[in-house]
N, C-alpha and C positions, 0 to 999 in steps of 0.2 A: 586536725582532729580535736576535739574538746571533748571532755571526759570527768565527770565528779569523782571517779577512783584515783585513788592513789597510784601514780604511774609503777609501775612495774622495776625492777632489778635488772640489769643487764646481762647480769651473770658473767662477767668476766671477772678477774682474780682481784683485779684493782679499778672496779667502777666507777665511773663519774655519776655517784647516784644524782638524782635529780633533788632531793630532799637535802643535799651537800652544799647549801648556799656559799658557802664561806670556804669553800675549795678554789684554791689558787688555778688549780687545773680545770675543774669545772668551769670558770668563769673566761679562762683562755680557750677551751675548748672551739668556742665560734669562732674567736678573731682569729684563730691556729687554720681551721677549714676555709673560712673565705679569703683568707692572706695567700694561701697555699692556690686555690683555684683563682684568684685576681693574675698573681704573678704567671701563671704559667699561661695565661692569655696573655699577658705583657711580654713574656719571651719568645711566644710565636709569632708577635707583631713585630719581631725585630728585623725581621728579613723583608718585608715588602717597603718600607719607606728606603731601605737600603740597596733595593734591585739594584737601579742604576749607577750608584756607584759601586757594588762589590763586582759586578758584571765588567767595569771598564778596569776596576783594580787586577782582575784576573783574567782578564783577558779574552771573555768569553762574549756571544752574541746576548741581545735582551730577552730571547727566547729561552735561550738555556740558564740564563739570570732566574728566569721565574721558578725554575726548581728550587730556588733556595728558598718559596713560602712552599710550593706542591709539595717538597717531601717533608715537611714538617706537618701539615695535614693529612698526609697518607700515612706516617706513621703512627699518629694519633687515633686515626680510624682504624688502623690495625693494633696498635696500645687498649684502645677503650674497649670493648668487648671482653679480652681477655681477663684487663684487670678488673671488670665489670662482674666476670662468674668469679675472680678470686678475693672480691670483696665481698660477696655472701660465707664467707668461710671464717674462720676463729684468729686470721693474721691478716685483717686490715690497715693495723698498723704499718708493720712489714712491708705489703704493697705501696705504701703509699712513701715509705723512706727510699724503698729501693728505685722508684720513681724520680723522687727529687735527687737521687745521687745521681741517675743518669743525665738528668737536666743540669746537673751540674757542672758533670763530665763533660756535654757536649756545647754548653756556655766556653768553657775554658778551651777545647780545641778548637771551638770558633775564632774566640779571639786571638789562637796561635799560630793557625792555620797558614801555611803556607803557599796555599793553589786550592783550586776552585773542587776538588775533590776530596781535600780534607774537611775544607768548609760544609759540603752536602751531608758527612757523615755525622759532625758534630752538629747540624741543625735535623737531623735526623734523630739523632738522640734526646734533642729537646722536644721532638713532638711528641714521646713517651707520655709528658707531663699531660698532656690533652687527657689524656684517660683518667687523670686522679677526680674528675668531677663526680663519676658514680661512684665513688669511693667514700669521696668525702659525703655525700649524700646517704651512702649507706649508714656509714658511721652516725651521723647527725640522726638519722632515724632511730639506731639500735641506742643509742646514748643520751638523748635528749629527751625532756616530756613532751608529748604530740604537740602543742602551741607552738614551743620554742623550733620544734625539727620543723614543722611547718613554714616558720618564719625563714629558719637557716636555709632549707633548700630553695625555698623562693630566691633568696638571696644569690647562695650558689648558683644556681641559674643563669643568672644576668650577669654574672663574671666574665664570660666573654664579651659582653659589651663593655663593662667597667674597664677591663683590662685593656680589650683594643681603644676605647676612649682615653686609657693613662698613657698606651705604650707608644701611638704613633706619635706624639708632642713629644717625650722623654726621649726615644731614642732621635727624633730630631734632632734637639738641643744637643744631646750628646756629641752625635757622629757630623756636625757641622763645627763644633767648637772643638771636641777632643778625638775624632776619629771614629769610624767603624768598631774598631777593635773595643773600643773603650766602651762602648754599647754592650758589645758581650759580657767584657768584664763587670760592668755593672749588673748582666744578669747572673754573673754568676754568684756573685757577691751579695745579690739581695735573695738567691734561692736557698744558699749556705744558712743564712739566717733563718729561713721557712722551715728547715732541714733540721736545724737545731733545735728550735721550737718544737716542732712536730714529735721528733725524738722524746722531748722533755713531758706534751702535753697530753699524746694522743695514748690512751690505753692501750697496755701491753697485749692482749687478748680481749677477743670479743667471743660472744655465744655462739656465734655460728658453728657449723659442724663440717669438716673437712670432707669433699667429697672427688670422684674420681673427674681429672681434667680431662674436658674433651677434645682430645689432641687432633684429630682427624678432623670436626666442626669448628677448631680454628684455624686449620691449614685450607678447607675449603673456601672459607667466608675470607679468609685472607688474600687467596688467589682472586676472588671475585672483587673484592675489593680495590686492590692494586688493577685490577686491566682497567676498571670503570673510571677509575681516577686520572689512568695516563692516558686514555681518550678524549676524556676531558680538558686536560693538560696539554694534549700534542694534537688533537684533533684540527685546532684551526691552522697550525704547521702543514700536519700531515694531508687536509682534505678530510671533511666531514663524512663524504660518500667514496674515500679511496678503501682499498681492497683492506691496508692496514687496519684503519679504525673499522670497518667492518668485521674483519676477522677477529680483532679484539675484544668487540661488544658480543660477538655470538659465541666465543669462547667462555666471557664473563658470564652469559646467560647459561651456557653448558652447567657451568660448575656451579652456577646457584641453582640452576634446578636439582641439581643432584644435593645440594646442602639443606634444602628446605625439609625432601622427606628423610634424610638421615639423622636432620636434628629432632624432627617429631617421633622418629621410632629410638632415639637415644636417650636411656634412663636420666642421666645427667647432661642433658645438653648446654652447648655454650650458651643458647640461648633458646627460652622456653619460648617456640613460636605461638603455642595456644594461648599464652597471656593475649598476644591481637586479636584474637577472638574478640575480647573482653573489651566493649565500646569504649570503653574510658582511655582503654592503651592506644586503641587503633586512633582515637582524637587527636591525644598527644602527640604521636607519632606521625601521624599525617602532615597534622597541621606543623609539628616543628619541621619537618623537611619543605614546605609552600613557603612558609616563611623565613626560613635559611635562606633559601634563592633570592629570595624578596631582597633580607639583609646586603648578601652582596651586589646586589644590581643598584642598590642605592648608595652605600656609604663609601666604597674605593670610587664611584661615578661621581659625588659631591666633591671627595677630596683633589681628583684628579682634576674635576672642574676648577675650583676656587685658582689652580695652580696653573691656568693655561693664561698665556700673554693676552692682554686687553688688546694688543695689534690683532687676532684673532677673529675679533667682534665679539666676544664674550669671553670671561673668566675676570680673574679679578688680579692674576699676577702677583699669587701669593708665594711666600716663601714656604720653603719645608716645615718649618717650623709653624707658622701661622696655619698651612693647611693642615698640621698634626693638631692644633690648639681646638681646632674646630669642631674634632670630636669628643673634647671632654665635657659639653653638654649631655650628649651622649651617655657618657658616663654617671654623670649626676643624676639625670632626669631618670634613668632607667633604677638607681638604684631608690630612690624616693618613690618612684611606683610600686616597687614590691614593698615598701611599708603599709602602703593603702591595702594589698590583696587580701588579707584576713579581714580586714573591718568589712571590703566590697561584701566579700564572700559569705558574710554574716548577713548582711543586709539583702542582699539583691540572689544570694546562691552562686555556684559555681561556673553553671550553663553561660552565661553571657559574659563571662572574664575574657577569654581569647576573643571571641569576636570584637568585643569592644576594643581592646588592643591591635586586631587588625584593622578595624576600621580609622581607628588613631593613625597609624601607622599609613595608611592610603593615603589620607587627608595630606600628610608631610610630603610624602612624594609627589602628589599633583601638583600641592601650593609651589613644589621649586621647580615642577617641569613646568608649570605657569610665568611664575614668578623669580630671576633670576638676575635682577639689574644689580642688584648691593652684596655686599657682602654678609651685612646680618642676615640676609633672608637664610644664606647657607646655616650661618648658627642657628636660627631659632626651627628651621627645616628638621638640624639632627638634634635638636632638645625635644621637639614633639615626635619626633621618631623613638626617641629613648622611650618617651613614655608608653609608647603604643610598645616596644619591644619588651618592657618592665612588666608590661600588665600580662603578655603573652608568655614570653620565654619562663615569666617566674610562675605562670598559673600550670603550663604543662605537665612539671614533673608531680602536681599534685595530683593530677589526673589517674598519672602512672601507681603514684605512691598509694592512693585508696583503695587501687584495684588488685593489686600485688599483695602476695605475702612477703613479710618483714626478709625473711631470708631469700626473695629471689629479687629484694631492691637494686642490688648493684647491677645483676644481669640484664633486667630491664631497664635500669637507666643507660647500661651500656649500649645497648642494640638502640634505643631514644640517642644519645649522642651520637652512634655510628650514621644513623638515619641523618642528623642534621648536619653533620659533616659531610656526608655525601652531597646533602644541599647547599652548601657552602662554596662544594665545587662546583657543581652546577653553575650555582649565581656567576661565581667568577669566570668560567668559560662563557655564560650565555652575554656579561657585559661585555667582556673581548668580543666577542662575536658581534653584537650590536654597534659598536663602536668602530670595527672594522669594516662593517658594510656601510658604512656610512663616511669612510673618508677614502677621499677622491685619489685617484691615479694620481702621484707625483707630489701629492700632500704627506705633512708627517702628522697634520692634527685631522681629528676626525670635525664634521659641520656639526654645529649646533644640537642640530634636529636629532645625533644618533645619543647624545646626552638624554634629549626631551623623551626618544622612543623609551629609553632604559629607564628611566622612573615611570613612563607610564604603564609598562609592564611590569615594574616592581608593586604599582599600586593595585592593578589588577591581580595580579596573584594575593596580595593581602585581602581583597573582595573575596577570593575565592577561598583564602582559610577561614575566614568569620563565616562564611557560608558551610562549609566543610566542619569546622566545630560547633557550629550548632545544630548541624541535621544528625551528625554521626552520634551523640550520646542518644538520641532518641527519647522519648516520652517516659515520664516513670511511670509504671499501671497503676492504676484506680482501683478501689477497693469496689467490691460489688453491691449494688445499691439495695438498703434495706425497706421494706414498704412500710410509710408510717401515714397514718392516717389524718391529717392536721384538715383547718379550714379549706374546701372546696376537693375535699376527698382525693388530692394528689399526693404523690411521695416524695419524699425529700431523701438523698444521700444524706451520710453520717455528717460528710463537711459541711453542707446545707444547713444541717439542723444545729451543728455546731455554731454557724455562723447566725444563724436567728437565736439560737439559747445565749448566746454571748452578749446581742443585743437586749435582749428582755432585763426586766427590772422585776425584783420580788412581787408578788400579787399581781402583777399588771395582767389584763386580760381577764381576772375573775369579776367580771361585772354583775351586777344583781338582775337573776333573772324574775322577769315575772311569774306571777302564779297562772297556771292556766289548767283546764280539764282535759283530761283525753280519756275516754272510753269511762266518763264520769269519776275518773280517779283525780285525785289534785295532786301536784308534784310543789313540793315545798319551796322556799328559795334555798336553802342547804343543802335541799337536796338537789340542785337543778344547779347551787354553785360547785359542788362536789363532781357531780357528773361532768360539766365542762371542764374544770381543771384537772380532772385524774388521768383523761385519755393524753393531752399534751405531756404530763409528766411520766405515765407511762412509752409513749413515743422517745419522750430524751431519754429515758432509760434503756430502751431498746436500739437506739443509737450511740448511745455511748458506749456500749457492749460492741456494736459494731466496730466502731474507731478503736476501742481496746483490742479487739480481736485482730484485727486488719494490721497492728501495728506489731503486736506480738508476732503475728506470722510472719512479716517482714522484717522483723528483728532477727527470728531464728534463723532466715534464708542468711540474708546478710553476715551475719557471725558465723553461721556456719562455711560460710566462702571465703571470709579477709579475717576472723577473729574479732578480738574485742577491741585491739587497739588501732584495729585497720577498718574500724568503722565508725562514722560519724552520727550523731544523732539526726541533722539534717537528709543525711540519705537515708536512714529509716524511714524519716517522713516520707520522702520523696517516692521510697518504692511503696510505701504504702498508700499512696494520694492523699494523705492528711496533714492536716498540719502538726511539724514536729515538736512543738510546743506543748502538745498535749501528754506527749511523754513526759514530763514534769507532775503533768496533773493525773495522768492515771499509773504509773508507775514511781514517780520520786525521782529519780536520777537515771543516766545511761547503765551504773552499774547494778542497781536493781532491776533494772529490764532484761540485762544479762542475765541473772538469776531467774527471771522468772521463766527467759525462752531456756536455761538448762532444766528448770523443772516442768514446763510441759515437754520438752524431748522427753525427760525420765516418764512421766504418765503416758506420753504415748505409744502405745501399744505393747505397754509393757505387763506380761504374763502374771499373774498372782504370785507364782514360784516357778523360777527354774527346773524341769524334771535332770537337769545334765549338759554337760558339755555341746552335745548334740546342738540345742534348741540355743543356748547362748551364743554357740557360733552362727547358728545361721540368723537369729536375729541380728545380731551384730553386722555381720556382711548383707543383710538386706537394708539395713539403714544407710549403710558406708556406699551400696553401690545406689540406693533411690535420690540422696543428698550429698553423699561426700560426709567429710569430718563434719561432725554438727558440733553445735555450741560445747558439750561437756567434753567432749575430745578434743577441743581448739583451746577448751581452759585448763587443761592435764598438760597438754604437750607444749604449748606456746611459750617462750621466756618472758615475753611481754605482756603476758595476762597477772594482773594485782594477787594478789596475798587473796583479799578477800572474795574474788571471783574465783579461785581456784581451790579453797577452801568449800565454798558452796559448791561446786561441782564434784568435786572429793566426798563429800558429805553425804549426796546423792549417789554414787558409783558405789560406796562400800556396801551399802545394804542391797543395792541392785544386782551388784556383780559377787563381791568379795563373799560375803557374807554364806550367800544359799550355797556355795561350792565349799567354804569351810565348814558349813554345818553338815552337808553330806558327807566328808571325808573324818570327822568327828564322830558319826553315828556309824563309820564304816570301820573306826579305831585305827585310819590313816593318822601316823605322827607329823607333827608341825602342821597340823590343817591349816592354819591362819596363815602360814609363809607359803606352801603350797597354794594356796588358793590365790594371793597376790602375785606370786610368779605366772601362773596361767592365765590370768587377767592382763598382766603387763604384756605376755607374749599375745595373746589375741587383739588387745590393742594395735601392738605395732602391724599385725599382718593386716588390720581394718583399715590402717594409716598408708601401709603399703602400697595396699590395692585400691585406695581412694585417690592418691598422688600418682601411682603408676610408678613407684621406683622401678618394679622389676615387671619385665614382661610376662610374665608366666602367670605371677600370682595376679597382675591385671587383668588377661583373656580368660583365665580357666575359668570353667561352669562355678559356679557358685555351688552344686553341690559337692563336687569333688572338690572343692578347696574343702568345706565343711568336714569331709570325712578325712581328708590330711589330717587338717587343724584336732578333730577327735582324736585320731591314731597318735600324733604326738604327745598332746599334752596329757592324753589319757596315760602316761608313763608318770608323769608329774603328782596328776591328783589320784591315781592310783584304781581310776575308772576303769581305765582299760577301751577298747572300741565298743563304741554302742552300736554299732551299726548288725 
């Protein structure tokens, strides 16, 4: 998000202010967040390459050994929504530190484990770290300038791919030369370093507010996720149509069916499912799920393919180390792709970002499905795949961040990560099922056709992701046409007139008119020229006013929905259906446009003078019911609003609400009228905001007239009015 206004302060006791460019903590914030996220991905990958070695060392079957990876993903899926909700409160630093401590303990426990059970417990603790991403994204959004926050969130979103690309070869090298226990000691040491860095760098307290934790919602979601994950992991062994598999799936569906309405009714839900109604959030969640399935249909399949002995008729007989090195281009390409996201969005918009990355991913999958005769083809495929993943997974969080309030970032990103985690599990189970279906009885290795089918399915899923991500956002509404009488008598929209006006040169079209007669009257050359040019100038003026009006109305709607920092100039232009560059022409800057929106709200429906509390409460609740928190209320209550914007809103608010109340109390001889007026207005604001955001069920659902009467009764004691009904 770009803005001409000065970024807001974070509101924390020791903020990492965007203007404090020389602060060491400020400079280390982004590296600390990215390092923590990448290390969590590396630690989670410490299971997959070691499954055969650990299964043999602990004397368990290979299918049982798969739980070394499954338990980590499962714990991460459970921890992510909980940590995401906690990240929206004031203790973001504490959430990260506790998670890092759990990961260090898990790595140490796995390193010293003497049996498979202890190892599984250690891997479960390591999975807690997978919930760090939504917390890190919430910290970035709250403490960094908008442009830097967008880049950081995009980078954090691809740390899964970056960590996997680094984790596999590192794990292979350490395990091959030092043993598997050394791999876990490596994880413990590196994560301890990240823990110390986080303790020193992260702001001690954020500006969020504490809210009641949704214990019941967390328990229900956990049961549903556990059921789905267990079936996806064990379905191949149990049989997908077995009574056990179907029973667990049915139970999970029932629990999920109970969880959804519970969350919708909850005042402080673990996951605000109403956010999914927003097309941007739904686009990110749906696309993330599909691309995650494709990701685990491609990457593990390629790693396994290159290790197949050439004697099988395919494969490259690669060692564990070489197969891990295949994934390094994934890390590099994913990171490089995120560096171009902001530039691409400025030039082409956000709508094509996910479709483009998905199609690049599909090309990579189809390439290796057709051409797999040389090892370099595996490296090239993974590199191209990394570019696609960087564009898709790097862009998806931006869709969510632009659509939700800052105070809901952690929760929304937590749910997104859960959806992606389930997608990864589905992809892993699907790839195993495909390869198993192409393994002949008595053979240890699948036919090459199994790998090809898995890659084709991955490509098809990527194409589906491209379609879904392009269709779901919908089309931006276009402004109503205003008639313009131009040559030929036709009418042009504001956009068409703007395009024509931009191509005109001063004085163009003012040809000399020949003198003629009409009813015996002579028309002079100057009169003809004036008549010829006045109509286009008037038409241009009317269409300029139309463009300015639709921009202002779009800005009022978006600022009211998302606040100042949550809205971009490009989105305002898309909502209005005109070129966003006109904002600079008509308003000057985003900050000036916000002030214009505030002033327009102040002028709309404003009575000449409020008669008293009843009228004031009725107007406030009517506006809140009609469009939710408007720009004025957003500017006053949001912590990310700049001082300039907040001052403009306050300057309009004082004469509109507080001053009439104070004047009335002064006339009645009430003591301290200004203080009483400000207390009454603050209370009215809180009630209006609570009704708009659904904080309390009764306030949200009670008829407006009844609520107005209660407000008048309550605030009358403050203002000295008493009941006015």
